[in-house]
N, C-alpha and C positions, 0 to 999 in steps of 0.2 A: 628785288625793286626794293626796292626804302618806298616808302609811305613818298618825298615829294613827289618823286620816277611813278608810282602807280597814279596822281590824282591827277601829278604831270599830261601822264596817255590816255586817262578819261575824260577829264577834256578838252586835246583835242580830238580820239574817236567821235566822241559826240559835237561837237563841234564839225567836221565831218562828214557825219551823218554816218553816223556805220555804230552807233546805242538810239537803243527809243530812252527817253524821257524818261518815264518809274524803274528799266535798270540803276540807268544815269543817275539820279535822280539818286540812292538807293544808296548804293557804292557809294557817289559825294561825298554823304549824310557819316555815316557810317568809316571812312579811309580820313573824314574832313577833324571828327568829336571822338573817333570810339578809335581809329585808331596811332592817331596821330601823336606824335610822342615832343614832342615841345622843339622838330624838329626844321619847322618852317622861321621862312623871317618875319619881324615884323612889313615888308614889303610885300611882301607871299598871302601875308595874312592880312592886307588892309585892301591885296585885287583880289584873297576867296572867301573874307565874311561876308557881304555880300550876293558874291551864286551859290555859299552855303549857305544862307539863311532864304534867297528864295526857294533852293529845293528843299527841304527841309518844312515851306509851308506849302509844297509845290501839291496837286489836290485834280488826277483824272476827270474828279467827277461832280458836274453838272453839275445835282443836289447840293454840292459844298458851297455852293455860291447865289440861292436863291435863298440865303438870311441877312441880312442886315453884316452881322456877329463877320457869319463867315466870307460872305463877300468882301471882309475886309481884312476877315486871313488870309487865305488858302489863295493859289494864284495860279494862273490858264499858263500851262504848257510855251506860250511864246514869253514866258518875262523872264521861264529857265532860259530859253533859247539866246530871250536882251543882253542878260545878264552874263553868258557864257561868253558871246561873241561880242562884253568888253572888256569882261578876263582875259583870252584867247587873248585881245591883239597890249592890257597890259602886262600880262606877262611872257609876248615876243619884245614888245618896247624896252622889261625889264632884263629881259639874259642878254639883251640885240642881240637875236637870231630871226630867221626866217620860219622857223617850222618849229616845233618843239623837239620830235623827235630827236634829235642827238641829246637833247636832258631826261632823257627813259628809254634810251636803246641800250640793255648793253654792249662796253666796248671788252674787248681782249684783244 
């Protein structure tokens, strides 16, 4: 799978509830910031950057939100889910599909 296919797979599976937020954010950040070598189009980047930004800031720890700085920097799971939903629907519209699956499934 290409990085694009892996990202689309991950986003769709999280949207469908098949991944937990800790795993999802970890893989999302790694794929986008480390493994991505300019494969994505500017339109895809515009959709994914806000999502990845929320994934970078995600924290499952309540203590991270207890300070003024932490409460302004970190985001909770609901923010990640909201950004994912928005990105998912934007990707569907961009690709003009009803599911991202045809874009990441290997064709033989």
